[in-house]
GUDREN-881650 format. One record per residue (C-alpha): residue number from 1; x, y, z. Coordinates in nm, 2 decimals, m for minus. Layout:
! residues N
<r i="NUM" px="X" py="Y" pz="Z"/>
...
//
This chain:
! residues 410
<r i="1" px="22.71" py="18.11" pz="25.00"/>
<r i="2" px="22.67" py="18.40" pz="25.20"/>
<r i="3" px="22.72" py="18.63" pz="24.85"/>
<r i="4" px="22.45" py="18.34" pz="24.65"/>
<r i="5" px="22.24" py="18.38" pz="24.90"/>
<r i="6" px="22.22" py="18.79" pz="24.86"/>
<r i="7" px="22.21" py="18.73" pz="24.49"/>
<r i="8" px="21.88" py="18.53" pz="24.58"/>
<r i="9" px="21.79" py="18.81" pz="24.76"/>
<r i="10" px="21.83" py="19.08" pz="24.51"/>
<r i="11" px="21.72" py="18.89" pz="24.24"/>
<r i="12" px="21.36" py="18.78" pz="24.38"/>
<r i="13" px="21.27" py="19.13" pz="24.45"/>
<r i="14" px="21.40" py="19.25" pz="24.08"/>
<r i="15" px="21.69" py="19.42" pz="24.21"/>
<r i="16" px="21.93" py="19.25" pz="23.99"/>
<r i="17" px="21.88" py="19.11" pz="23.60"/>
<r i="18" px="21.83" py="18.76" pz="23.53"/>
<r i="19" px="22.13" py="18.62" pz="23.65"/>
<r i="20" px="22.33" py="18.32" pz="23.52"/>
<r i="21" px="22.31" py="17.98" pz="23.84"/>
<r i="22" px="22.43" py="17.66" pz="23.87"/>
<r i="23" px="22.17" py="17.43" pz="23.80"/>
<r i="24" px="22.22" py="17.32" pz="24.20"/>
<r i="25" px="22.15" py="17.68" pz="24.33"/>
<r i="26" px="21.87" py="17.73" pz="24.06"/>
<r i="27" px="21.73" py="17.41" pz="24.24"/>
<r i="28" px="21.78" py="17.60" pz="24.58"/>
<r i="29" px="21.62" py="17.90" pz="24.45"/>
<r i="30" px="21.33" py="17.76" pz="24.31"/>
<r i="31" px="21.26" py="17.57" pz="24.65"/>
<r i="32" px="21.31" py="17.88" pz="24.85"/>
<r i="33" px="21.12" py="18.12" pz="24.64"/>
<r i="34" px="20.88" py="18.00" pz="24.43"/>
<r i="35" px="20.60" py="17.84" pz="24.71"/>
<r i="36" px="20.63" py="18.21" pz="24.90"/>
<r i="37" px="20.64" py="18.48" pz="24.65"/>
<r i="38" px="20.34" py="18.70" pz="24.53"/>
<r i="39" px="20.30" py="18.93" pz="24.28"/>
<r i="40" px="20.35" py="19.33" pz="24.45"/>
<r i="41" px="20.11" py="19.44" pz="24.18"/>
<r i="42" px="19.75" py="19.43" pz="24.25"/>
<r i="43" px="19.52" py="19.37" pz="23.96"/>
<r i="44" px="19.32" py="19.70" pz="23.93"/>
<r i="45" px="18.93" py="19.60" pz="23.80"/>
<r i="46" px="18.84" py="19.79" pz="23.52"/>
<r i="47" px="18.54" py="20.02" pz="23.47"/>
<r i="48" px="18.30" py="19.73" pz="23.31"/>
<r i="49" px="18.38" py="19.49" pz="23.59"/>
<r i="50" px="18.33" py="19.75" pz="23.86"/>
<r i="51" px="18.03" py="19.89" pz="23.66"/>
<r i="52" px="17.87" py="19.55" pz="23.69"/>
<r i="53" px="17.95" py="19.53" pz="24.07"/>
<r i="54" px="17.79" py="19.84" pz="24.16"/>
<r i="55" px="17.45" py="19.74" pz="23.90"/>
<r i="56" px="17.48" py="19.40" pz="24.16"/>
<r i="57" px="17.51" py="19.62" pz="24.47"/>
<r i="58" px="17.21" py="19.84" pz="24.38"/>
<r i="59" px="17.02" py="19.50" pz="24.32"/>
<r i="60" px="17.10" py="19.42" pz="24.62"/>
<r i="61" px="16.96" py="19.71" pz="24.81"/>
<r i="62" px="16.62" py="19.70" pz="24.66"/>
<r i="63" px="16.57" py="19.37" pz="24.75"/>
<r i="64" px="16.66" py="19.43" pz="25.10"/>
<r i="65" px="16.42" py="19.70" pz="25.08"/>
<r i="66" px="16.17" py="19.46" pz="24.97"/>
<r i="67" px="16.20" py="19.22" pz="25.25"/>
<r i="68" px="16.20" py="19.48" pz="25.51"/>
<r i="69" px="15.87" py="19.56" pz="25.34"/>
<r i="70" px="15.79" py="19.19" pz="25.41"/>
<r i="71" px="15.75" py="19.13" pz="25.04"/>
<r i="72" px="15.76" py="18.73" pz="25.07"/>
<r i="73" px="16.07" py="18.56" pz="24.86"/>
<r i="74" px="16.05" py="18.27" pz="24.67"/>
<r i="75" px="16.30" py="18.01" pz="24.68"/>
<r i="76" px="16.47" py="18.17" pz="24.34"/>
<r i="77" px="16.50" py="18.54" pz="24.51"/>
<r i="78" px="16.67" py="18.34" pz="24.83"/>
<r i="79" px="16.93" py="18.24" pz="24.61"/>
<r i="80" px="16.97" py="18.56" pz="24.42"/>
<r i="81" px="16.95" py="18.76" pz="24.77"/>
<r i="82" px="17.22" py="18.50" pz="24.90"/>
<r i="83" px="17.47" py="18.57" pz="24.59"/>
<r i="84" px="17.41" py="18.93" pz="24.59"/>
<r i="85" px="17.50" py="18.97" pz="24.94"/>
<r i="86" px="17.84" py="18.81" pz="24.91"/>
<r i="87" px="17.95" py="18.99" pz="24.60"/>
<r i="88" px="17.84" py="19.35" pz="24.77"/>
<r i="89" px="18.07" py="19.23" pz="25.09"/>
<r i="90" px="18.35" py="19.14" pz="24.87"/>
<r i="91" px="18.31" py="19.44" pz="24.67"/>
<r i="92" px="18.29" py="19.65" pz="24.98"/>
<r i="93" px="18.61" py="19.50" pz="25.10"/>
<r i="94" px="18.77" py="19.56" pz="24.73"/>
<r i="95" px="18.70" py="19.91" pz="24.74"/>
<r i="96" px="18.84" py="19.95" pz="25.11"/>
<r i="97" px="19.13" py="19.83" pz="25.01"/>
<r i="98" px="19.18" py="20.01" pz="24.69"/>
<r i="99" px="19.09" py="20.34" pz="24.87"/>
<r i="100" px="19.33" py="20.26" pz="25.16"/>
<r i="101" px="19.67" py="20.16" pz="24.88"/>
<r i="102" px="19.55" py="20.52" pz="24.71"/>
<r i="103" px="19.56" py="20.73" pz="25.06"/>
<r i="104" px="19.94" py="20.54" pz="25.17"/>
<r i="105" px="20.08" py="20.64" pz="24.81"/>
<r i="106" px="20.00" py="20.97" pz="24.88"/>
<r i="107" px="20.13" py="20.93" pz="25.21"/>
<r i="108" px="20.46" py="20.85" pz="25.08"/>
<r i="109" px="20.48" py="21.09" pz="24.81"/>
<r i="110" px="20.37" py="21.42" pz="25.06"/>
<r i="111" px="20.52" py="21.32" pz="25.39"/>
<r i="112" px="20.86" py="21.21" pz="25.34"/>
<r i="113" px="20.90" py="21.15" pz="25.74"/>
<r i="114" px="20.63" py="20.89" pz="25.74"/>
<r i="115" px="20.74" py="20.69" pz="25.41"/>
<r i="116" px="20.91" py="20.35" pz="25.58"/>
<r i="117" px="20.60" py="20.26" pz="25.83"/>
<r i="118" px="20.35" py="20.39" pz="25.52"/>
<r i="119" px="20.55" py="20.13" pz="25.28"/>
<r i="120" px="20.51" py="19.86" pz="25.51"/>
<r i="121" px="20.14" py="19.96" pz="25.58"/>
<r i="122" px="20.12" py="19.99" pz="25.16"/>
<r i="123" px="20.27" py="19.63" pz="25.13"/>
<r i="124" px="20.00" py="19.45" pz="25.32"/>
<r i="125" px="19.73" py="19.69" pz="25.20"/>
<r i="126" px="19.86" py="19.57" pz="24.83"/>
<r i="127" px="19.83" py="19.20" pz="24.95"/>
<r i="128" px="19.46" py="19.26" pz="25.06"/>
<r i="129" px="19.35" py="19.40" pz="24.75"/>
<r i="130" px="19.49" py="19.15" pz="24.53"/>
<r i="131" px="19.31" py="18.95" pz="24.74"/>
<r i="132" px="19.04" py="19.05" pz="24.72"/>
<r i="133" px="19.04" py="19.17" pz="24.38"/>
<r i="134" px="19.05" py="18.77" pz="24.27"/>
<r i="135" px="18.74" py="18.69" pz="24.46"/>
<r i="136" px="18.56" py="18.96" pz="24.27"/>
<r i="137" px="18.67" py="18.86" pz="23.99"/>
<r i="138" px="18.53" py="18.50" pz="24.11"/>
<r i="139" px="18.19" py="18.65" pz="24.21"/>
<r i="140" px="18.13" py="18.82" pz="23.87"/>
<r i="141" px="18.27" py="18.60" pz="23.62"/>
<r i="142" px="18.00" py="18.35" pz="23.48"/>
<r i="143" px="18.05" py="17.98" pz="23.69"/>
<r i="144" px="18.05" py="17.65" pz="23.56"/>
<r i="145" px="17.71" py="17.49" pz="23.51"/>
<r i="146" px="17.72" py="17.22" pz="23.72"/>
<r i="147" px="17.91" py="17.45" pz="24.01"/>
<r i="148" px="17.69" py="17.39" pz="24.29"/>
<r i="149" px="17.64" py="17.01" pz="24.24"/>
<r i="150" px="17.79" py="16.71" pz="24.40"/>
<r i="151" px="18.08" py="16.51" pz="24.23"/>
<r i="152" px="18.20" py="16.15" pz="24.14"/>
<r i="153" px="18.55" py="16.06" pz="24.11"/>
<r i="154" px="18.69" py="15.77" pz="23.95"/>
<r i="155" px="19.05" py="15.65" pz="23.96"/>
<r i="156" px="19.25" py="15.41" pz="23.75"/>
<r i="157" px="19.60" py="15.36" pz="23.74"/>
<r i="158" px="19.79" py="15.43" pz="23.39"/>
<r i="159" px="20.18" py="15.32" pz="23.26"/>
<r i="160" px="20.37" py="15.16" pz="23.56"/>
<r i="161" px="20.22" py="14.84" pz="23.69"/>
<r i="162" px="20.18" py="14.75" pz="24.00"/>
<r i="163" px="20.34" py="15.05" pz="24.12"/>
<r i="164" px="20.09" py="15.25" pz="23.94"/>
<r i="165" px="19.80" py="15.06" pz="24.11"/>
<r i="166" px="19.98" py="15.18" pz="24.44"/>
<r i="167" px="19.99" py="15.56" pz="24.34"/>
<r i="168" px="19.61" py="15.49" pz="24.22"/>
<r i="169" px="19.55" py="15.37" pz="24.60"/>
<r i="170" px="19.74" py="15.68" pz="24.74"/>
<r i="171" px="19.51" py="15.92" pz="24.52"/>
<r i="172" px="19.20" py="15.75" pz="24.65"/>
<r i="173" px="19.35" py="15.75" pz="25.04"/>
<r i="174" px="19.43" py="16.18" pz="24.93"/>
<r i="175" px="19.08" py="16.24" pz="24.80"/>
<r i="176" px="18.95" py="16.05" pz="25.13"/>
<r i="177" px="19.12" py="16.25" pz="25.34"/>
<r i="178" px="19.07" py="16.59" pz="25.21"/>
<r i="179" px="18.73" py="16.50" pz="25.27"/>
<r i="180" px="18.74" py="16.40" pz="25.65"/>
<r i="181" px="18.94" py="16.77" pz="25.65"/>
<r i="182" px="18.66" py="16.93" pz="25.52"/>
<r i="183" px="18.42" py="16.75" pz="25.65"/>
<r i="184" px="18.23" py="16.62" pz="25.34"/>
<r i="185" px="18.03" py="16.31" pz="25.32"/>
<r i="186" px="18.14" py="16.08" pz="25.09"/>
<r i="187" px="18.09" py="15.71" pz="24.98"/>
<r i="188" px="18.30" py="15.45" pz="24.81"/>
<r i="189" px="18.08" py="15.33" pz="24.55"/>
<r i="190" px="18.33" py="15.06" pz="24.37"/>
<r i="191" px="18.67" py="14.98" pz="24.45"/>
<r i="192" px="18.84" py="14.67" pz="24.30"/>
<r i="193" px="19.14" py="14.57" pz="24.49"/>
<r i="194" px="19.46" py="14.45" pz="24.28"/>
<r i="195" px="19.44" py="14.01" pz="24.36"/>
<r i="196" px="19.86" py="13.94" pz="24.32"/>
<r i="197" px="19.99" py="14.26" pz="24.51"/>
<r i="198" px="19.93" py="14.61" pz="24.66"/>
<r i="199" px="19.69" py="14.90" pz="24.54"/>
<r i="200" px="19.41" py="14.91" pz="24.34"/>
<r i="201" px="19.28" py="14.90" pz="23.98"/>
<r i="202" px="18.98" py="15.10" pz="24.00"/>
<r i="203" px="18.79" py="15.28" pz="24.24"/>
<r i="204" px="18.50" py="15.52" pz="24.21"/>
<r i="205" px="18.42" py="15.74" pz="24.48"/>
<r i="206" px="18.08" py="15.99" pz="24.52"/>
<r i="207" px="18.15" py="16.35" pz="24.73"/>
<r i="208" px="17.75" py="16.45" pz="24.86"/>
<r i="209" px="17.86" py="16.80" pz="24.94"/>
<r i="210" px="17.71" py="17.06" pz="24.73"/>
<r i="211" px="17.99" py="17.26" pz="24.53"/>
<r i="212" px="18.24" py="16.98" pz="24.53"/>
<r i="213" px="18.22" py="16.95" pz="24.18"/>
<r i="214" px="18.34" py="17.31" pz="24.13"/>
<r i="215" px="18.62" py="17.27" pz="24.39"/>
<r i="216" px="18.76" py="16.90" pz="24.26"/>
<r i="217" px="18.68" py="16.94" pz="23.89"/>
<r i="218" px="19.05" py="17.09" pz="23.85"/>
<r i="219" px="19.20" py="16.68" pz="23.97"/>
<r i="220" px="19.06" py="16.58" pz="23.67"/>
<r i="221" px="19.37" py="16.42" pz="23.45"/>
<r i="222" px="19.65" py="16.22" pz="23.41"/>
<r i="223" px="19.86" py="16.26" pz="23.79"/>
<r i="224" px="20.22" py="16.13" pz="23.76"/>
<r i="225" px="20.42" py="16.00" pz="24.04"/>
<r i="226" px="20.82" py="16.00" pz="24.07"/>
<r i="227" px="20.97" py="15.79" pz="24.35"/>
<r i="228" px="21.12" py="15.47" pz="24.47"/>
<r i="229" px="20.95" py="15.14" pz="24.45"/>
<r i="230" px="20.96" py="14.96" pz="24.78"/>
<r i="231" px="21.07" py="14.67" pz="24.55"/>
<r i="232" px="21.33" py="14.87" pz="24.35"/>
<r i="233" px="21.71" py="14.72" pz="24.49"/>
<r i="234" px="21.92" py="14.95" pz="24.32"/>
<r i="235" px="21.79" py="15.31" pz="24.41"/>
<r i="236" px="21.62" py="15.39" pz="24.09"/>
<r i="237" px="21.34" py="15.66" pz="24.05"/>
<r i="238" px="21.05" py="15.52" pz="23.88"/>
<r i="239" px="20.75" py="15.73" pz="23.70"/>
<r i="240" px="20.42" py="15.53" pz="23.70"/>
<r i="241" px="20.10" py="15.70" pz="23.62"/>
<r i="242" px="19.72" py="15.73" pz="23.75"/>
<r i="243" px="19.40" py="15.89" pz="23.57"/>
<r i="244" px="19.13" py="16.09" pz="23.76"/>
<r i="245" px="18.81" py="16.17" pz="23.60"/>
<r i="246" px="18.58" py="16.39" pz="23.75"/>
<r i="247" px="18.21" py="16.43" pz="23.68"/>
<r i="248" px="17.90" py="16.59" pz="23.81"/>
<r i="249" px="17.70" py="16.39" pz="24.02"/>
<r i="250" px="17.33" py="16.44" pz="23.87"/>
<r i="251" px="17.07" py="16.41" pz="24.07"/>
<r i="252" px="16.83" py="16.13" pz="24.07"/>
<r i="253" px="16.51" py="16.33" pz="24.13"/>
<r i="254" px="16.37" py="16.70" pz="23.95"/>
<r i="255" px="16.40" py="16.86" pz="24.28"/>
<r i="256" px="16.65" py="17.06" pz="24.18"/>
<r i="257" px="16.50" py="17.19" pz="23.87"/>
<r i="258" px="16.67" py="17.04" pz="23.61"/>
<r i="259" px="16.58" py="16.80" pz="23.37"/>
<r i="260" px="16.72" py="16.46" pz="23.46"/>
<r i="261" px="16.78" py="16.23" pz="23.13"/>
<r i="262" px="16.58" py="15.96" pz="23.01"/>
<r i="263" px="16.70" py="15.67" pz="22.80"/>
<r i="264" px="16.49" py="15.52" pz="22.53"/>
<r i="265" px="16.44" py="15.15" pz="22.58"/>
<r i="266" px="16.67" py="15.07" pz="22.26"/>
<r i="267" px="16.92" py="15.31" pz="22.38"/>
<r i="268" px="17.14" py="15.11" pz="22.67"/>
<r i="269" px="17.18" py="14.73" pz="22.68"/>
<r i="270" px="17.19" py="14.59" pz="23.00"/>
<r i="271" px="17.38" py="14.29" pz="23.08"/>
<r i="272" px="17.36" py="14.09" pz="23.42"/>
<r i="273" px="17.63" py="13.88" pz="23.51"/>
<r i="274" px="17.81" py="13.70" pz="23.84"/>
<r i="275" px="18.00" py="13.91" pz="24.04"/>
<r i="276" px="18.38" py="13.86" pz="24.00"/>
<r i="277" px="18.63" py="13.93" pz="24.28"/>
<r i="278" px="18.80" py="13.79" pz="24.61"/>
<r i="279" px="18.55" py="13.57" pz="24.83"/>
<r i="280" px="18.28" py="13.67" pz="24.96"/>
<r i="281" px="17.91" py="13.47" pz="24.99"/>
<r i="282" px="17.76" py="13.71" pz="24.72"/>
<r i="283" px="18.07" py="13.66" pz="24.45"/>
<r i="284" px="18.02" py="13.41" pz="24.19"/>
<r i="285" px="17.69" py="13.31" pz="24.32"/>
<r i="286" px="17.42" py="13.58" pz="24.25"/>
<r i="287" px="17.36" py="13.73" pz="23.89"/>
<r i="288" px="17.43" py="14.04" pz="24.10"/>
<r i="289" px="17.69" py="14.21" pz="23.88"/>
<r i="290" px="17.54" py="14.50" pz="23.60"/>
<r i="291" px="17.71" py="14.62" pz="23.27"/>
<r i="292" px="17.52" py="14.92" pz="23.09"/>
<r i="293" px="17.64" py="15.02" pz="22.75"/>
<r i="294" px="17.51" py="15.30" pz="22.56"/>
<r i="295" px="17.47" py="15.22" pz="22.22"/>
<r i="296" px="17.50" py="15.55" pz="22.06"/>
<r i="297" px="17.84" py="15.67" pz="22.23"/>
<r i="298" px="17.98" py="15.31" pz="22.35"/>
<r i="299" px="18.01" py="15.43" pz="22.66"/>
<r i="300" px="18.04" py="15.15" pz="22.89"/>
<r i="301" px="17.95" py="15.10" pz="23.31"/>
<r i="302" px="17.99" py="14.81" pz="23.49"/>
<r i="303" px="17.88" py="14.79" pz="23.89"/>
<r i="304" px="17.92" py="14.48" pz="24.15"/>
<r i="305" px="17.98" py="14.68" pz="24.48"/>
<r i="306" px="17.63" py="14.60" pz="24.60"/>
<r i="307" px="17.45" py="14.26" pz="24.66"/>
<r i="308" px="17.12" py="14.38" pz="24.49"/>
<r i="309" px="17.11" py="14.38" pz="24.15"/>
<r i="310" px="16.86" py="14.65" pz="24.16"/>
<r i="311" px="17.13" py="14.88" pz="24.40"/>
<r i="312" px="17.40" py="14.76" pz="24.12"/>
<r i="313" px="17.15" py="14.90" pz="23.80"/>
<r i="314" px="17.06" py="15.22" pz="23.99"/>
<r i="315" px="17.43" py="15.31" pz="24.07"/>
<r i="316" px="17.54" py="15.24" pz="23.70"/>
<r i="317" px="17.29" py="15.43" pz="23.59"/>
<r i="318" px="17.41" py="15.74" pz="23.80"/>
<r i="319" px="17.72" py="15.67" pz="23.67"/>
<r i="320" px="17.61" py="15.67" pz="23.30"/>
<r i="321" px="17.42" py="16.01" pz="23.35"/>
<r i="322" px="17.70" py="16.18" pz="23.45"/>
<r i="323" px="17.96" py="16.06" pz="23.21"/>
<r i="324" px="17.74" py="16.17" pz="22.94"/>
<r i="325" px="17.68" py="16.45" pz="23.09"/>
<r i="326" px="18.01" py="16.56" pz="23.13"/>
<r i="327" px="18.10" py="16.41" pz="22.73"/>
<r i="328" px="17.81" py="16.71" pz="22.61"/>
<r i="329" px="17.94" py="16.99" pz="22.83"/>
<r i="330" px="18.31" py="16.90" pz="22.71"/>
<r i="331" px="18.15" py="16.83" pz="22.35"/>
<r i="332" px="17.96" py="17.23" pz="22.40"/>
<r i="333" px="18.33" py="17.38" pz="22.55"/>
<r i="334" px="18.53" py="17.24" pz="22.27"/>
<r i="335" px="18.27" py="17.41" pz="22.01"/>
<r i="336" px="18.29" py="17.72" pz="22.17"/>
<r i="337" px="18.66" py="17.74" pz="22.16"/>
<r i="338" px="18.71" py="17.64" pz="21.86"/>
<r i="339" px="18.48" py="17.92" pz="21.70"/>
<r i="340" px="18.75" py="18.19" pz="21.90"/>
<r i="341" px="19.05" py="18.32" pz="21.65"/>
<r i="342" px="19.29" py="18.35" pz="21.96"/>
<r i="343" px="19.40" py="18.01" pz="22.13"/>
<r i="344" px="19.34" py="18.07" pz="22.47"/>
<r i="345" px="19.52" py="17.82" pz="22.73"/>
<r i="346" px="19.29" py="17.66" pz="22.94"/>
<r i="347" px="19.26" py="17.38" pz="23.24"/>
<r i="348" px="19.06" py="17.09" pz="23.07"/>
<r i="349" px="19.18" py="16.73" pz="23.11"/>
<r i="350" px="19.50" py="16.69" pz="22.98"/>
<r i="351" px="19.82" py="16.43" pz="23.02"/>
<r i="352" px="20.04" py="16.49" pz="23.29"/>
<r i="353" px="19.87" py="16.76" pz="23.50"/>
<r i="354" px="20.03" py="16.78" pz="23.75"/>
<r i="355" px="20.41" py="16.61" pz="23.93"/>
<r i="356" px="20.46" py="16.43" pz="24.25"/>
<r i="357" px="20.82" py="16.41" pz="24.32"/>
<r i="358" px="20.88" py="16.20" pz="24.62"/>
<r i="359" px="21.28" py="16.26" pz="24.64"/>
<r i="360" px="21.21" py="16.60" pz="24.62"/>
<r i="361" px="20.92" py="16.61" pz="24.84"/>
<r i="362" px="20.76" py="16.84" pz="24.56"/>
<r i="363" px="20.42" py="16.85" pz="24.41"/>
<r i="364" px="20.37" py="17.08" pz="24.06"/>
<r i="365" px="20.09" py="17.18" pz="23.87"/>
<r i="366" px="20.20" py="17.22" pz="23.52"/>
<r i="367" px="19.89" py="17.39" pz="23.40"/>
<r i="368" px="19.99" py="17.72" pz="23.61"/>
<r i="369" px="20.37" py="17.60" pz="23.71"/>
<r i="370" px="20.27" py="17.60" pz="24.05"/>
<r i="371" px="20.51" py="17.40" pz="24.29"/>
<r i="372" px="20.48" py="17.33" pz="24.65"/>
<r i="373" px="20.75" py="17.15" pz="24.87"/>
<r i="374" px="20.53" py="17.01" pz="25.06"/>
<r i="375" px="20.41" py="16.67" pz="24.93"/>
<r i="376" px="20.31" py="16.49" pz="25.25"/>
<r i="377" px="20.09" py="16.74" pz="25.33"/>
<r i="378" px="19.92" py="16.72" pz="25.01"/>
<r i="379" px="19.90" py="16.35" pz="24.99"/>
<r i="380" px="19.74" py="16.38" pz="25.35"/>
<r i="381" px="19.51" py="16.63" pz="25.23"/>
<r i="382" px="19.57" py="16.90" pz="25.47"/>
<r i="383" px="19.75" py="17.14" pz="25.17"/>
<r i="384" px="19.59" py="17.02" pz="24.87"/>
<r i="385" px="19.37" py="17.40" pz="24.87"/>
<r i="386" px="19.66" py="17.51" pz="24.83"/>
<r i="387" px="19.73" py="17.35" pz="24.47"/>
<r i="388" px="19.39" py="17.34" pz="24.40"/>
<r i="389" px="19.36" py="17.74" pz="24.51"/>
<r i="390" px="19.62" py="17.80" pz="24.22"/>
<r i="391" px="19.50" py="17.63" pz="23.91"/>
<r i="392" px="19.14" py="17.81" pz="24.03"/>
<r i="393" px="19.33" py="18.15" pz="24.00"/>
<r i="394" px="19.50" py="18.11" pz="23.73"/>
<r i="395" px="19.18" py="18.00" pz="23.56"/>
<r i="396" px="18.98" py="18.30" pz="23.68"/>
<r i="397" px="19.28" py="18.51" pz="23.50"/>
<r i="398" px="19.26" py="18.31" pz="23.17"/>
<r i="399" px="18.88" py="18.38" pz="23.19"/>
<r i="400" px="18.87" py="18.73" pz="23.27"/>
<r i="401" px="19.18" py="18.92" pz="23.16"/>
<r i="402" px="19.03" py="18.86" pz="22.80"/>
<r i="403" px="18.73" py="19.12" pz="22.90"/>
<r i="404" px="18.71" py="19.19" pz="23.21"/>
<r i="405" px="19.08" py="19.35" pz="23.35"/>
<r i="406" px="19.39" py="19.51" pz="23.28"/>
<r i="407" px="19.70" py="19.49" pz="23.49"/>
<r i="408" px="19.78" py="19.76" pz="23.66"/>
<r i="409" px="20.11" py="19.93" pz="23.55"/>
<r i="410" px="20.18" py="20.08" pz="23.86"/>
//
């Protein structure tokens, strides 16, 4: 066993060629190193990106001078000033880490007596440089069109029967706990429980925090769970799925400056019906439920959460606008991708984006290959950020490697 541990260490730091481990040993190796190792080689930004950062720095200095002279700023200039201030701080951190790494490398080459201590400091400075590089790339690359918007999350069970419904409820609780940890305001717009057992048939939750869409848009897709259900008598592991849709929440007024979608009279069919579901004084007694059908696209939205027909209609229109906005954005992205000659991996909605394996205490995001052995912490929302950070960094790298960066060969 000791020999195997030594082989693991040497393999992880690149001192041994790829060894032939048994299946059991490979599993141990992944659990021990996959969520802790990070690249020793920092991402060195090329001159084009650094030039863009320097231009932002000069523009920030000009705005600072104008502010010191008493020039009044409108809303757009205030937002621009805040954004440039953030970019400049990140850029300064990057340059500080970059210079520290170069100085330590020169010290290692010129003074052997300080080599051991300098190598330790270089290792820490390299991590700081990699982090600063990632932050600067995210700040300078074009953001998502709806990055600053709140979001709407829709959840529906997939294959797996009642177990899929229970898993859908677990995912809903995960996002609610995540909002609690972030102190984000949320509202459960709709939740239809399974009348014949545990779990939910579908649910819709709105998160009113600005920028929550940019943070949670990576959650869109098919989530897969592998675990032994409570009703399983032979101890077999079952696989179930749940679908998660994340939409930008379209503002109900034009205060943000964006043009709101207006519907023609013959564009949407409105059906009024009685609410269905478990008991309650308003269920099956009043015509409060609303169903909207967008005739050009066939999108259907039903809402019966409120007792008021007018409130249900307003909620249904909000979801319809969000779905149409998401559909148009995805069609635009697909059209742009089809014009490219080379195929670039993306993080769009696809089957089985993530697996939650309870027997192995494992969460794996299949888009970027990131694995975290802390399933309970992810499900209670405390370590979901680590998974989101991994896929966010992956998307940033995929978007930027083609034009803006070059990996360091040092």
